[in-house]
N, C-alpha and C positions, 0 to 999 in steps of 0.2 A: 670605425666605420659609421656608427650611429651619429657621431658628431657632425658629419658632413651632410646629413639629411635635414630637410626643411619641412615645416608643416604645409598642409594644403592651403590654398588661398582663402577659402571660406568654409565655415562650419555651421551646423544646425544642431538643435537639440535632438538627441537620438530617440527619446521616448522609451529607452531601455533602462531597466533598473540597475544594470551592472556596468554601463558606460554612459558618460554624460553627453558627449557630443560625437558627431560623425561628419566626415567631409560632406559638403553640401550636395554633391551629385550622387552620393551613395543612397540606395534604397533600403527600406526595412520591410521584411516580409516574414510571415510565419514559415517555419522550417517545413511544415507539411506540404507547402506549395512548391517546395524545391526538391524534396527527397521522397523516395518511395522505399517502403520497408520490404525486405526480401526474406524469403523462407525456402531456401533451396534444399532439396534432399541431399543426403550425404552419399558419397561414392565409396566403394570398397578400398580404393587407394588413398582416400583422404586421411591425412595425419592431423593431429591436434594443433590448432592455432590458438595462441594465448594473447590477450590484450593486457599489456603491462601499464603500470601507473606512470611511466615516463612517456607514454604515447606511442610506444613501439607495439605493433601488431604483427606477429611473426610466428612461424612454426615453433612450437615449444622446444624442440631439439636444438634450435638455433641459439637458444639463450642458456639454458641449464636444465638438468634433469632431476635435481633434487628439490624437495620442498613443495611439491605439488600434491594436492589431493586428487587421487585417481578415481574416476567414476567407474564403478563396476558395470553398470548398465548405462549406456549413453542415450538415455531417454531424451527426446526433444532436440538432440544435436542437429545442427544445421550446416549446410555448405557455406563456405566462405571463399571468395575469389580475390585474387590480387586486385587492388584498387577499390575494394569495398570500404566504406566508412563503418567502423565498428565502435559501438558504445557499450561499455561494461556497466550494466544497470546499477550494480551495487557499489562500484568503485569509480564511477565517473566523477564524483565529488573530489576524488584524489588525483584526477588527471588521466584515468584509464580510458582514453579515447584516442583513436588513431586510424590510419589507413593501412590495410593489410598489404604486406609485401609478398604474400604467398597464397597459394591455393590450399585449402584444407577444410577442416570442420571445426566448429566451435560450440561452446555451451549455449543452452537456450537463454541464459541470463544476458547474452549479448544481443544488442540491437544492431542488425546488419542492414545497411541501406546503401542506395546509390542515388546520385543526382538525377532528376528528371530531365534536366536541360544540360547546358554546357558549363555548369558550375564545377569548381575544383573541390573534390572531397578533401584534399590536403588543407585547403584554406579553411574549410569548415571544421576540420579536426582542430586547427589552431583556435577557432572561434569557441568551440565547446570547451577546450582546455582553458581558455581565458575566462569563460563562465565559471569554471571550476576554481581558478585561481582567485577570483573575486568573491568566492564562496556563495555565489548565486545558486548553484546547484544544491549546495548544502541547505540553503534557505528554503528550497522547494521540498525538502525531505518529507517523505511520508512514511519513512521506515520507523520501526519500533526501537532500534538500537541507536545509542548515541553515536553521532558522526557516521551514520549509515543512511544511504538513500535508496530510492527505487526509481532511478532515472532511466526508464525504459524508452523505447523509440517513441511511444505515444506522448511521453513527457517532453521529449525533444521536439516532437512535431508541433506542440502547442506554443513553443517559444518563438518570439520575434527575434530575428537575427539580422545583422548588417549584411547588405548585399552590394558589394562593389561590382562594377562591370567584370565580365569573365576574364578579359585580358589583364585587368588590374589584379584580380585574384591570382592569376598565374604569375604576375610580376612579384607579388608579395611572397608567394611560396618559393619562387626561385631565389629571391633575396634572402629569405630566412634559411633556406637549405644551405646557401653559401656561407652566410654570416655565422649561423649557429654551428655549422660544420667546422669552421675555423676555431671557434671557442671549444667545441668538443675535442678537437685534436689537441689543443693546448691543455685541456684537463687530462686527457689520456696521457700526455707526456709527463705531467706532474704526478699522476697516479703511479706511473712506472718508476719515477724518481723515488716516490715514497716506498714502493716495493723494494727497490734496491737499498734504500736506507734501512728499512726494517730487516733485510737480510744481513746488513752490516751489524745492526744492533743484536740480532740473534747470534751471530758468530761470536761477538764479544761475550754475550751472556753464556753461551755454550761452553766456551773455554773456561770461564770462571767457575761455573757450577759443576764441571766435570773434572777439573784439574786444580782448582784453587788459585791462589794469587802468586805463589812462588814458582817461577818458571823452572827452577832447579830442584824442585821437590823430588825425593826418591819415590819411585813407583814400585808397585808389586802386582803380580798377576791376580786378577779378580776371580779367576776360576769360572767366569761367565764368558763364553766366546764373544758375544756381541759387545760386552762391556769392556773387554780388553784390560790393559793395565790401569791402575788407579793409584792415587797417592797412598804411600805406605801406611800412614796412620788413619786412613779413612775406614769406616765400617761398611760392610756389604750386608744388606738385609732385604727381605721381601717387603713390599709396601704394606702388606696386611699387618705387619708388626709395628707400623709407624702411624697408623690412623684407623679409626673406627667409623663405621657407617652411622649416619644420623638420618632419621626419617620422622621428623616432627611436622605435623600439618597444621595449616591455619584453619581455625574454625569460623573466622569472619571474613577473611580476604581483605581486611582493611590495612594490612601492613604494606610497606613500600615495595612495589614490584621492581626487581633487579633484572637488568639485561646484561648478557655476556657479550662483550665486544672484543674482537680480535686484538685491536691495538689500544684499547682503553681499559680492559679488565672488566670486573663486575661493577656495574654502575647503575644508578637509578634509571629506570626505563624512561621516565618523563623528561629527563635531561637530554635524551638523544632521539626521541621519537615524538612527533606531534600526533600521530595516529593512535587510536586506542588499541590495547592488546586484543588479540583475536578471541581469547577465552571470554565467555559470557560472564563468568564469575571466577574470582581468585580463591574461593574457598577450596580447601584441599591442596593448595599449592604448598611446597615445602618451605619450612622456616629455616632461615640462615642467620647465624650469629657472626660477629667479627672474629676473625681467626680461623674460621672453618674454611675448608677447601671445597669448591664447587666444580663439578666435572660435567661438561656437555657430552653425554654418552655417545652421541652420533658424530661428534666432531673432536673427540679427544685426540685423535691422531693428527689433527691439524692445529693443536695447541690451545684449544678452548678449555683451559683449566686455570682457575684463579683462586687466590685466597680472598676472602671477603673482608672488607673494612666497614660493612654496613649490617644493621639489623634489617631484615626484609624477607621477601619471598622469591622463589625461583620455580621454574617449571617442574611439575611432578616427575617428569622424565629425566631430570638431572640427578646426578649423584652428589650427595652432601656428606662430607667427612670431617671428623674431629681429630686433628693431629694429637698424638700421644708421645710421651717420652721427651727426649732431648732434641727436638726439632723445631725450627722456626717456620711457621706456616708459609710465609712469603718465600723463604728459601726453597721449601719443598715444592711449592707451585712453580717456581722458576725452573727447578730441576725437572719437573714433569713436562715442561714445555720445551726442554732441550731436544735436539734432533734425534738422538739415539733412543731416548725414552718414548718420544712420540712414535717412532717406528715400531717399537714393541707394542704400544697401545693399538696401533693399527693391526698388527698381527694377531693380537688377542681379541679384537672385536669380532662379534658373531652376528650373522644375519644373512641378508640376500644382497648380492651384487658386490661391487668393489668400489673403493674411493668415494668421490662425491656423488656419483650417480647411483650408489647403492644405499641400502638401509641397514647399515652396520651399527651395532651398539656395543659399547664396552661396559660389561656388567661388573658388579662389585667384586665377585670372586676372581675375575680375570685381571682386574686392576691389582688385586692383592698378591698374585703370584709373580708379578714382575719384580726383578731385583734392581736395586739402585745402590750406588756408592755415595756416601755423604760424610762430611766432617763430623765427628762425634761430639764436638764441643759447640755449644750455642754461641759462644763469643766469636768463633771462627766463621760461623754461618752469618752472623750479623756483620762481621768485617767484610766478608765477600759481598754482601748486599750493599754495604756502604760504598765500596769501591765501584761496584756496578753502576750505582746511581751517578757517580762522578764520571765514569767512563762513557756512559751512554747519553749524558745530559746534552752534549753538543749535537748528537744525532737527533735526539728527540726535539730539540729546539728547531732544527732545520725541518723536521717533519711537521711540526706545529705551524711554522711559517708557511710551508707549502700548502697545508690544509686551509689556512686562511686565504691564501691566494685562490685556491679552488672555490672557496665560498664566495669570494668577490666575483669571480668569473661567472658563477652560476647566477648570482644576483643580476649581473650585467645582462646575461642571456635572457633571463626572465623579463627584465625591463624592456629590452630591445624587442622581444617578441610581442609583448603586450602593446607597445606603442605603435608597432607596424601593423598588427592585425586590426587594431581599432582605429586606424587612420590618423593617429597623432603625427605620424611622419610619412612623407610621400617617398616611396621607393621606386617609382616607375622609371625614372631616368637611371638611377643606380643599377637597377636590374638589367637594363639594356647594355650597360658597360661591363657586365660580369664576363669573365673569360669562359671559353668553351670548357665543358666539364664541371661547371660551377654547381650543377645539381648533385654532384657526387657527395654522399654523406657517409657517416660512419656505418659500419656493417652491423647486422643484427646481433652478432655475438660480441660486440664491443660497444654496447649502447650506453646512453647517458646514464641510465639507472645504475649500471655497473661502474661507470666512472665516478658517480657521486659517492657510492659507498660499496666498496668491495668486501666489507666485513661480513662475517657470518654471525647471525643472531639466532636465538631460539625460535623466532618466527619462521625461519626457513624450514622448520620441521612441522609447522602447523598444517 
């Protein structure tokens, strides 16, 4: 679609530090002349609205219930209404700017505003997010933390912003809703494909780590109702006899921070995230050595358990274990991620709530009482792992290619938005030709943030 668009006939210097030129007929004004800050009282029926880094502003319950810090006293909370432009003062540098799709209440850290005239708040949400993408908001930072800002409404109000005519703003928003919506739906389809492929991969792994490689192997009753029959020569033990707890802490915080990723394992944080860790210091984080097993206590029932191949640090809330005896750490971790063992970990987790909406933790003693069946010989464990790598290689290659396709779509989406919002491309005629219903976009519970990365990390607990 972007290939069909043409530039405007004439351009001029923008005078803005984050975009070089603008169409000749666009104006430039300070935001304070176009927007007014709001400070509504909250109502008893108001629910919490959250401003996400993908530009979605919606009721918190529309997205997810886990991973938020709940305010005990909602001091300074303000009313938010559908159509308000909301700017997250501390996260605007990362794109947390958007137009609310719901009525509710929000944190005092949000700048909530409305146009004074007939400007489009959706267009200006794109503008501020473009200021974020070019790192102009980060350059304005007055915060004391690295990669942190204090971009409140007053900071926004001082900025000069491009000002197309109102009908052109509407055309830009209409075009981007349509074009980005098509990309988002393509990403959603590819994410669903990845989900199905991962299910296939898990089925292959489950069969191998619970039955071995011989389909004709003799079975015996395990004596554990949920475990059922197991290969005749396999041993059955409680986990506490196969690994010991380790709790060594960093005194400097200088070691490599490791991040637990659902589809990638335990990997260096900096290889998968551009944002800094939420913790102000890594002192006191748990030390991890290669061969040790790390358990995300809050997500163990969802398979967040991996053996480490790195020296590094993990969250103090994670469990770190040293395998003992005749067990291969990688095999043990694969077994822990199998369907039946994960179900037991869920049952043994303690806390408030259930599933992803609750705060359930799997403590060391509860891990230890779970029974597992495993081949007693290290050679067989290695053989199973070797066959698994061969069996799932094709599935993993397809997943990898699909992830690359998603990355290209996201890059295309970002480029398209930037060029349209800053007037590099003229969408006025294209917007007129869009079919009815072109403004329909993806729903709040299926947003681009979720499409980009459905994996669970330790940051979800912060």
